[in-house]
C-alpha positions as CSV (number, residue, x, y, z in Angstrom):
1,M,-12.8,36.2,-4.3
2,Q,-12.0,33.8,-1.5
3,H,-9.0,31.5,-2.2
4,I,-8.7,27.8,-1.5
5,A,-7.6,27.1,2.1
6,E,-4.0,25.8,2.3
7,D,-5.0,22.4,3.8
8,L,-7.6,21.8,1.0
9,L,-5.1,22.8,-1.6
10,E,-2.4,20.4,-0.2
11,A,-4.9,17.6,0.1
12,Y,-5.9,18.2,-3.5
13,A,-2.3,18.1,-4.6
14,M,-1.7,14.9,-2.8
15,Q,-4.9,13.4,-4.2
16,T,-6.3,12.7,-0.8
17,L,-9.2,15.2,-1.0
18,P,-12.7,13.6,-1.0
19,E,-14.3,13.9,-4.4
20,E,-17.1,16.1,-3.2
21,D,-14.5,18.7,-2.0
22,A,-12.3,18.3,-5.0
23,E,-15.1,19.4,-7.4
24,G,-15.2,22.8,-5.7
25,V,-11.4,23.1,-5.8
26,V,-11.3,22.3,-9.5
27,S,-14.0,24.9,-10.2
28,H,-12.1,27.5,-8.4
29,L,-8.8,26.6,-10.0
30,L,-10.3,27.1,-13.4
31,I,-10.7,30.8,-12.7
32,C,-8.1,31.7,-10.1
33,E,-4.5,32.2,-11.2
34,V,-3.4,32.9,-7.7
35,C,-4.5,29.4,-6.5
36,Q,-3.1,27.8,-9.7
37,V,0.3,29.1,-8.7
38,R,-0.2,28.0,-5.1
39,L,-1.1,24.5,-6.4
40,D,2.0,24.4,-8.6
41,D,4.1,25.4,-5.6
42,A,2.4,22.7,-3.5
43,I,3.1,20.1,-6.1
44,D,6.7,21.1,-6.5
45,F,7.1,20.9,-2.7
46,I,5.5,17.4,-2.6
47,I,7.9,16.2,-5.4
48,S,10.9,17.6,-3.6
49,I,9.9,16.0,-0.3
50,T,9.2,12.7,-2.0
51,A,12.6,12.7,-3.7
52,A,14.4,13.6,-0.5
53,A,12.6,10.9,1.4
54,S,13.5,8.4,-1.3
55,E,17.2,9.5,-1.1
56,V,17.2,9.1,2.7
57,R,15.7,5.6,2.4
58,H,18.3,4.6,-0.3
59,H,21.2,5.8,1.9
60,T,19.8,4.1,5.0
61,R,19.5,0.8,3.1
62,T,23.0,1.0,1.6
63,R,24.6,1.7,5.0
64,T,22.8,-1.2,6.7
65,A,23.4,-3.7,4.0
């Protein structure tokens, strides 16, 4: 079984993947535990980066205010 390419999986996690590509990703995710775990890891990474960026913006604003 061929797994989902990293760039497609990341785009799917960020909800930027075109619908026609997302359908194939969803179909694969329904049957592939390896890609399900990879998707969970990608989502966790996105959440962490988003939180860190928010923290940096907050500290930048409070120092310049």
